[in-house]
SELOMI-359158 format. One record per residue (C-alpha): residue in one letter; z, y, x. Coordinates in steps of 0.1 Angstrom, whole numbers, padded with zeros to 4 digits, always signed. Layout:
BEGIN
AZYX ...
//
This chain:
BEGIN
X-0101+0354-0665 X-0092+0342-0700 X-0121+0332-0724 X-0130+0353-0755 X-0114+0343-0788 X-0135+0328-0816 X-0118+0338-0850 X-0126+0321-0884 X-0139+0343-0912 X-0115+0359-0937 X-0082+0348-0921 X-0060+0363-0895 X-0045+0330-0885 X-0071+0319-0860 X-0066+0301-0826 X-0081+0307-0792 X-0096+0279-0771 X-0100+0283-0734 X-0119+0262-0709 X-0101+0234-0690 X-0079+0247-0663 X-0078+0283-0676 X-0050+0302-0694 X-0044+0297-0731 X-0034+0323-0758 X-0019+0321-0793 X-0023+0349-0820 X+0004+0358-0845 X+0000+0369-0881 X+0002+0405-0871 X-0027+0400-0846 X-0005+0403-0815 X-0008+0380-0784 X+0021+0362-0769 X+0026+0363-0731 X+0003+0343-0709 X+0014+0310-0692 X-0002+0292-0662 X-0012+0256-0663 X+0002+0230-0637 X-0021+0213-0612 X-0010+0183-0591 X-0026+0177-0557 X-0020+0145-0538 X-0019+0150-0501 X-0018+0123-0473 X-0016+0126-0436 X-0017+0101-0406 X+0002+0115-0376 X-0009+0104-0342 X+0009+0109-0309 X-0007+0130-0282 X-0022+0109-0255 X-0045+0114-0225 X-0069+0087-0215 X-0069+0074-0179 X-0102+0066-0162 X-0089+0031-0151 X-0096-0003-0166 X-0070-0020-0187 X-0053-0051-0171 X-0054-0078-0198 X-0032-0101-0178 X-0004-0075-0176 X+0000-0066-0212 X-0030-0042-0214 X-0013-0018-0190 X-0029+0009-0170 X-0015+0018-0136 X-0026+0034-0104 X-0024+0014-0072 X-0024+0029-0037 X-0031+0006-0007 X-0025+0022+0027 X-0024+0008+0062 X+0007+0015+0084 X-0015+0024+0113 X-0031+0053+0094 X+0000+0067+0076 X+0007+0104+0081 X+0043+0116+0076 X+0051+0144+0052 X+0068+0165+0080 X+0036+0167+0101 X+0010+0193+0096 X-0019+0169+0099 X-0039+0161+0067 X-0032+0129+0049 X-0054+0098+0056 X-0079+0089+0029 X-0062+0056+0022 X-0031+0075+0010 X-0049+0096-0015 X-0063+0088-0050 X-0082+0110-0075 X-0070+0106-0111 X-0090+0119-0141 X-0072+0125-0174 X-0093+0131-0206 X-0084+0145-0240 X-0100+0122-0266 X-0084+0140-0296 X-0099+0168-0317 X-0071+0193-0309 X-0060+0210-0277 X-0030+0194-0259 X-0004+0213-0240 X+0016+0193-0214 X+0032+0194-0180 X+0025+0169-0152 X+0051+0156-0128 X+0055+0125-0105 X+0084+0107-0088 X+0087+0102-0051 X+0071+0089-0029 X+0041+0101-0049 X+0030+0137-0049 X+0003+0159-0065 X-0017+0177-0039 X-0041+0197-0061 X-0055+0199-0096 X-0090+0207-0110 X-0096+0218-0146 X-0124+0239-0162 X-0100+0251-0190 X-0082+0284-0185 X-0047+0281-0170 X-0017+0281-0192 X+0002+0314-0194 X+0034+0298-0181 X+0016+0287-0150 X+0020+0322-0136 X+0057+0320-0142 X+0059+0287-0125 X+0040+0301-0095 X+0065+0329-0092 X+0092+0303-0089 X+0076+0291-0057 X+0057+0259-0051 X+0054+0241-0019 X+0021+0230-0004 X+0030+0194-0012 X+0051+0196-0044 X+0084+0211-0055 X+0115+0194-0068 X+0124+0207-0103 X+0155+0201-0124 X+0157+0193-0161 X+0162+0230-0169 X+0131+0239-0150 X+0110+0214-0169 X+0122+0226-0203 X+0119+0263-0194 X+0083+0258-0183 X+0073+0253-0220 X+0097+0277-0238 X+0109+0303-0214 X+0146+0313-0208 X+0145+0338-0237 X+0140+0311-0263 X+0170+0287-0263 X+0158+0269-0295 X+0125+0260-0280 X+0142+0249-0248 X+0164+0226-0268 X+0134+0211-0286 X+0116+0202-0254 X+0148+0192-0236 X+0149+0157-0251 X+0116+0146-0236 X+0123+0163-0203 X+0157+0145-0202 X+0139+0111-0208 X+0116+0118-0179 X+0145+0128-0157 X+0165+0097-0167 X+0135+0075-0157 X+0133+0094-0124 X+0170+0090-0118 X+0168+0053-0124 X+0144+0051-0095 X+0166+0073-0074 X+0139+0099-0068 X+0135+0135-0079 X+0105+0148-0098 X+0076+0166-0082 X+0062+0191-0107 X+0024+0195-0109 X+0019+0223-0134 X+0014+0231-0171 X-0020+0228-0188 X-0036+0233-0222 X-0065+0208-0223 X-0092+0214-0250 X-0108+0185-0268 X-0132+0163-0247 X-0121+0181-0215 X-0109+0165-0183 X-0081+0172-0158 X-0085+0159-0122 X-0054+0152-0102 X-0055+0147-0064 X-0025+0125-0057 X-0010+0112-0024 X+0013+0083-0015 X+0038+0093+0012 X+0061+0062+0018 X+0092+0064+0040 X+0092+0053+0076 X+0091+0015+0078 X+0115-0005+0099 X+0104-0034+0119 X+0118-0069+0112 X+0149-0077+0134 X+0160-0111+0122 X+0141-0142+0133 X+0118-0155+0106 X+0122-0123+0085 X+0086-0110+0087 X+0074-0087+0060 X+0039-0075+0062 X+0039-0057+0028 X+0060-0028+0017 X+0058-0018-0020 X+0070+0013-0038 X+0069+0022-0075 X+0068+0055-0092 X+0059+0072-0125 X+0033+0099-0135 X+0050+0118-0163 X+0029+0137-0190 X+0054+0157-0209 X+0038+0172-0241 X+0050+0204-0257 X+0055+0185-0290 X+0083+0165-0274 X+0065+0132-0266 X+0064+0117-0231 X+0036+0096-0217 X+0042+0076-0185 X+0017+0060-0162 X+0030+0035-0136 X+0023+0042-0100 X+0023+0014-0074 X+0020+0019-0036 X+0016-0008-0010 X+0017-0005+0028 X-0001-0032+0048 X+0012-0039+0083 X-0007-0057+0111 X+0006-0087+0131 X-0004-0106+0162 X-0001-0144+0166 X-0006-0162+0199 X-0013-0198+0206 X+0004-0215+0223 X+0036-0195+0220 X+0053-0215+0248 X+0038-0232+0279 X+0052-0250+0309 X+0030-0249+0339 X+0047-0277+0357 X+0051-0278+0395 X+0028-0255+0414 X+0025-0249+0451 X+0036-0215+0463 X+0002-0209+0479 X-0017-0221+0448 X-0020-0210+0412 X-0022-0224+0377 X-0039-0209+0347 X-0038-0212+0309 X-0058-0195+0282 X-0039-0183+0252 X-0056-0171+0220 X-0047-0138+0203 X-0055-0137+0165 X-0046-0114+0137 X-0038-0130+0103 X-0037-0097+0084 X-0065-0074+0072 X-0052-0044+0092 X-0066-0039+0127 X-0038-0045+0153 X-0035-0025+0185 X-0014-0045+0209 X+0000-0043+0244 X+0020-0068+0265 X+0056-0060+0275 X+0081-0080+0294 X+0114-0088+0276 X+0143-0092+0300 X+0165-0122+0294 X+0200-0113+0284 X+0226-0135+0303 X+0249-0154+0279 X+0284-0141+0274 X+0310-0164+0289 X+0347-0159+0288 X+0367-0155+0320 X+0386-0188+0314 X+0354-0208+0307 X+0338-0193+0338 X+0367-0204+0360 X+0369-0239+0345 X+0332-0248+0343 X+0307-0240+0370 X+0278-0221+0354 X+0245-0239+0353 X+0217-0225+0373 X+0192-0205+0352 X+0155-0200+0358 X+0145-0169+0376 X+0132-0141+0353 X+0105-0126+0375 X+0076-0113+0355 X+0055-0106+0386 X+0047-0143+0390 X+0028-0143+0357 X-0003-0121+0354 X-0025-0115+0324 X-0063-0109+0323 X-0057-0082+0297 X-0025-0062+0290 X-0037-0045+0258 X-0064-0043+0232 X-0072-0043+0195 X-0078-0073+0173 X-0094-0071+0138 X-0084-0094+0111 X-0082-0116+0093 X-0092-0137+0124 X-0116-0166+0121 X-0106-0202+0129 X-0111-0212+0165 X-0143-0232+0168 X-0145-0265+0188 X-0155-0259+0224 X-0166-0294+0231 X-0147-0323+0246 X-0153-0351+0271 X-0134-0380+0287 X-0109-0369+0314 X-0112-0382+0349 X-0093-0414+0356 X-0070-0405+0385 X-0055-0440+0387 X-0088-0458+0389 X-0090-0484+0416 X-0112-0479+0445 X-0125-0515+0442 X-0137-0511+0406 X-0168-0530+0396 X-0186-0498+0385 X-0180-0462+0392 X-0167-0439+0365 X-0192-0416+0348 X-0179-0381+0347 X-0191-0356+0321 X-0188-0319+0322 X-0192-0292+0295 X-0206-0259+0306 X-0215-0227+0287 X-0244-0204+0294 X-0232-0170+0306 X-0264-0153+0295 X-0301-0152+0299 X-0301-0120+0320 X-0314-0123+0356 X-0285-0100+0367 X-0259-0127+0359 X-0240-0138+0390 X-0241-0175+0379 X-0258-0195+0352 X-0227-0212+0339 X-0195-0197+0327 X-0161-0211+0319 X-0145-0213+0284 X-0125-0181+0287 X-0156-0160+0295 X-0176-0176+0267 X-0148-0169+0241 X-0145-0134+0254 X-0182-0128+0249 X-0179-0142+0213 X-0150-0119+0206 X-0170-0089+0218 X-0198-0099+0195 X-0175-0106+0166 X-0141-0087+0167 X-0126-0111+0142 X-0129-0141+0166 X-0097-0150+0185 X-0094-0131+0217 X-0088-0153+0248 X-0063-0141+0274 X-0060-0159+0307 X-0024-0161+0321 X-0021-0170+0358 X+0011-0184+0374 X+0016-0178+0411 X+0051-0188+0423 X+0065-0170+0453 X+0092-0194+0463 X+0103-0229+0455 X+0123-0222+0423 X+0122-0224+0386 X+0107-0195+0366 X+0109-0185+0330 X+0099-0152+0314 X+0094-0139+0279 X+0065-0115+0271 X+0061-0097+0238 X+0028-0087+0223 X+0039-0054+0208 X+0018-0042+0178 X+0016-0005+0169 X+0034+0000+0136 X+0033-0037+0130 X+0049-0070+0139 X+0046-0084+0174 X+0048-0119+0189 X+0067-0135+0218 X+0053-0159+0243 X+0076-0178+0267 X+0061-0190+0300 X+0078-0212+0325 X+0069-0231+0357 X+0083-0244+0390 X+0073-0234+0425 X+0073-0260+0454 X+0064-0263+0490 X+0052-0299+0486 X+0015-0304+0492 X+0011-0332+0466 X+0020-0310+0436 X-0002-0309+0405 X-0001-0286+0375 X+0002-0299+0339 X-0029-0302+0318 X-0037-0274+0293 X-0024-0278+0258 X-0046-0291+0230 X-0052-0270+0198 X-0059-0283+0164 X-0091-0276+0144 X-0076-0243+0130 X-0051-0220+0147 X-0049-0193+0121 X-0020-0190+0096 X-0015-0169+0065 X+0016-0147+0063 X+0028-0130+0031 
//
């Protein structure tokens, strides 16, 4: 309200003084008042805009540009396909927590790219009103593919084309990123997250079916997939979180991979111990299968001109294994030294000055009274060590019993369930001669394990 006038005595030409910031009046000679005028006030305003962002409960990788990403590590032996009705394995799933560190609520939608999916969500905040509309559109139990129009309409609704166009830019960016990976988006819902509240996402990694290596030397024990977790805000911004999935595959390695038994009598036998190890960290379930030899393709003209050379007989029955299947944990430990001694001198003269001293290495079979004998051979000792420590190399005894006097050669494959196998080639010659003698066993180095990437 204007202040009261203070007039000087005797005169009619007084002036009125108002307080600062109030209206001011001027009086005329006739005592009238002119119209009121308002004073101008200047207010300086400043604002610092910040983009909406949710915090991820994962540490920042300083060596990778301070990036945050989610990594899934699954074993091929435990993978569950999407078409099956069985629940996913725990190694395929990850729990992700997103927090709102700002002082205002954030409205956003969540989507992922294949082969990553959102199984379920958990949030204490009330659901967004558009969630009901999205549920009416139909959502599968393991995600739903949505187009660019669906993502924009989730925020605005089909009745508001202007709002649809406003959100369409960020939705288009998310779809372009998804299309660059060649995968559609899996929609996870719309949420309004209050300040200092959390949203928990239960995500699953569903990789495609892996193919085994067919080319020699092309062994791949790791399969990697990349994806994106899209956080599409109602204000038009898009936040992306990188998703990385790896599938680890098992593998079996045998030593030796090839062995020649030499000449063995048809009524005798020859044995060799091969060692089965697993260089990977995935447990390998293996079984032995015979691989038939494919005869070489020879043209008709070449077969008429040159007489074909005799080939060894491929009869797997002459080779027998102490075990035809099992499981081997990894990574396997190096093969320990089993002791060594001087071999017997077969060419020593009978008239030597002194007799040869023979040494023999034995291994205790056990302290139990029920043992059949007090000493055991090397294969039994290593088998017992593998039973006590599954990461120790597993010994497998292969016996060669020729049926006739002929050359034999067969290929056996250690097949690994959902992994890479290994081939072993065995050969030998049968004879009727009584003076035949088998070849000595092969010698292994201090370490028989290898690392495969």
